N, C-alpha and C positions, 0 to 999 in steps of 0.2 A: 431364459426366455427373453425375446426381443423387447418386450413389455418392460423390462428392468432397465433398458438403455436410457430411457427418459423418465423423469419423474412425473407423477400424474398431477400433482398440486404442490405448491410451495407453502410452507408454514409462513403465513402472513405476519405472525408475531412470535420472533424466535424466543422460545421458552414457554410460550403460553400453552403448547401442547407438544409432546414428544412422541413422533411415530418412529423412533429409531428402532431398527430391527435387532434381533439377538445376534450382533455381528461379533467379530474378532475381539475388539477392545472391550466391549462389554462383558464377553465371556471371560476374559483375562482378568478384569475387576472383580466379577463374581467369584472366580476360582481362587482369589487372594483375600476374599472378605474375611475369613476367619482368621487371617495372619495380621490384619489390620487394626490399629487402635488409634484412639485420639485424633489428631488433625489428619492422619493418613485415611482412617476411616471416613472422617467427614468430608475430605476431599473426594474420596471414592463415591459416596452417597451423592455429593453435589454434582459430579460429572455424569453419573446415571441418571439424574433427575433433570439436568439442564444441559445436556450435550449440544443442543443448537446455540445455546449462549456461549458455551466454553470455546467452541471453535473460532469465536470473533474476538476472543479475550487475549491480551497479552499476558505473560506469566505473572507480571505484577498484579494485573486486575484479578486473576484466578486466585492468587494468594490472598488478597484482600477479602475477596468474595467469600472465601471459606474460613477466614479469620486466622490464617497462618501468620506468625510473626516475621517469617521471611521467606523469600523465594526458595531457599534451600529445601524447604519441606515439600514444594512442588517438584523440585528436582529429584529428591528421594522417591517420590511417588511414580513419576513417570520412568525412572530406572527400575523400579520394582516390576514394571510391566514389560520391560525389556526394550525400551526406547533410549537412545543415546543423547537425544536432544528434545526440547520442548516443541520446536517447529515440526519435527519428525513426527511426534505424537499428535499434534493438533492437525496435521495434514491427513494423517491416516484416520483420524476419527471424522474429520469432515468428509473424506471420500467415502467411509463407511456409511455416513448418514445419507450422502447424496447419491450413492452408487455412482452412475455415470451420467447424472443429470445435467442439462444445461439450464442452470437457474438463471433468470433474468429478474431484477428485483421487484418488478411490478406484475409480471405474468409468467408463469412457467411455460414453456415449450414442451409439448407432448408428442407422443408417438403418432398422433392423428393428425398433427399440423402439416400443412404443404407449405411450399416456399412462400406463397403470399401471406399466410398467416404468421409464419415465422418472421418475415419482414415487418408486418405490422406490430407484433408483440414486441420484438426487439426495439423498433424505433419509439413505440410508446413507453417501454420501460427506460430508454435513454431520456425521452422528454420528462417522465416522472422523476428520475433521479437528478437531472439538471434543475428542475423546479425546485426540489428539495433542498439543493445546495444554494440555489440563489437566497434562500430563506435563512439557511443555517451558516453560511460562510461569514466569518467575522471580517467586516469591512476595514476595521481597524488593522487587522493582521495583514490583509492584502496590502494596505496602504504602506505599511511598515516595510514589507517586502518590496514593494515598489521603490520605496525612498531608498533602501539598500542598494538595489540594483542600478539606480540612476546615479549613485555616487560610487559604485565599484570600480577599482582598478582592475579586477579580473574576475570573471564569473567561472567557478568551478562546479561542473555537473556531475553528480555522483548517483549511480543506480545500476542495478544489475537484472538480467532477465528482462521481463517486460518493462520494468522500471528502467532498464538501461537504453531500451529503445526510445523511450521518452526523454531521457536525460541526452542522448545523441542529437535527437531532433531539436531539442531546446537549444543546446549549444550551437548548431547550425544555423538556427534563426537567428539568435541574438548575434552571431559572428557576422552575419549579413549586415547588421547595423554598424559595424565597425567596432563593436566592443571585443575586447580580447577575452577569449573564452577558452577553457580546456576541458576535455572529456576523454576519457579511456575506458574501454570495457574490462580492463585487467585490473583486479583488486591489488596486486602487489604494487603496480605502478601508481595507482590512486593512494595506496598508504604512503609512498614516499613524497608524492605531490602534496599531500595534505600536511605532512610533517614539515614541509618547506614553505607553508602558507605564510604571507606577509600582510602587513597592515594594508587595509583596502581591499583584500580578497573577500568575495562573498561566495559561500558554497551553498549549492541547491541540492539537496539531498532527497531523493525520491524513493520511498519503500512503503507499500501498501500496508504491510503488517507493522512496519516501525520496528521490528525485531531482527532484521538481517545483520549478523554480526560483522560482515565485511563492510557494511555502510557505517554502523554505528561506532565500532571501537576506533577506527582510524580518525573520526572526527575530533576526538580529545586532543589529538596532536595539532589539530588546525587552530585550535582556541589557545590564547584569546585573541591572536593576531586576526583572524578571520571571523566573519559574522556567518551563521548558519541559518539558512532557510529549509525547513522540513516541509515535504508534502506526503501525507500520510493519512490513513483511515482509522488510526488507533490514538484515542487522545491520551491514553495511559501507557504509551509504548516507550522503550528505551530512547528511540530517536527524539520523541518529543522533549525528554529530560535534557538532551544536550543541545537543542535548538535555541537560538535567539528569537526566531520568529517560527512557530508551528502553525502551518495551515492544515487543518484537519477537515477531511471531506466526509460528507454523509453518504453512506453506502448500505445498502441491504442485502448485497450479495453474499451468499453463505457457502456456496460450493467452490472449492478450489478448482474443480474442472472447468470452471468458466474462464479460468486465467484472467480473472477481474476485467472482464470485457467492459462493463459499464464504467467501472471505476477509472480505467484508462481514458476513456473519453473525458470524464470529469478533470483529471490531472492535465490533460492536453488544453482543456478549456481555460484552466487557471494560467498555465503557461502563456497561452495565447493572450490573456488579459495583461499579463506582465509584459509581454512582448510590445503589445500595441502602446501601453503607457510609456514604455522605454523609447519607442519611436516617437510619440508626440513629445515627449520631454527634450529629446534631442533635436528635434525640429529639422531644420536643413541638413544637419550633420548626418542624421539618419537617412534622408533622401540621397545624399552624397554617397553614404555607405552602400545602399540598395543599388544605385547605379553601377558603382564600382564591382559590385557582387555580379550583376547581371552581365557586365561586360566581360568579367573574368571567366564567365561561363559560356559565353557566345561561341567559342570554338567548338563546343560539344554538339551544337545544333546545325543542321543542313538548312 
């Protein structure tokens, strides 16, 4: 039915109520219940009762919530259900909860909404999330990130998918200031680049989940020579553990189908703040860099 394309209402407090249908993952869990014991059964019960919370948790957070001694217990659990990775399990669970809904963190968009209503709801949601982040973002961490960037020999931007477009945009913007920047969409190329990091390099790693292996694992090779700034929405993620300066945004998006639309705007806002600060600190040097950039691109315009 077309009514299932959009959700009728958002759960304003994840975990306060659970409207999850009897979907595939829930059927798999219930089918395995008699075989589970100890921490495995506790994990199953927790997921059934708190699915809306679980889809926003890192594997470390879930392990801690169910009282598991290590993440390996969670690995065994999702493999029992037929999943090869935690991200695959979590995305599938989130998709089943949301159906094909377009969730914006403040108001849900429904099947009855026309383009005017959609516009109003989306921008109100964006304003709501920006306001929340003004209150929650750590000024000290933003300042530390700005200090690292101002002293950087080279900026290395890492991100893939939606985060990759942000990393690419950021590299282009800082490059216009005359700062040496590096960005590649290829994970193999990035792994080599990070392994050859030098003193004075600053890595800006962007991952909404903070659990992207192709982002997190190569960062170990960049340390201790390079300093790492992380942009993520997960405070207890693997990315935060390896970062020198973790900047954690506040977001209420629960549906993976949204492609983190509102979150992307927040990340772009943080990058803009750091860019403006770098331009101000560099003074005339930044102005000269911008002039050279504009001149270099003049031949593209009629």
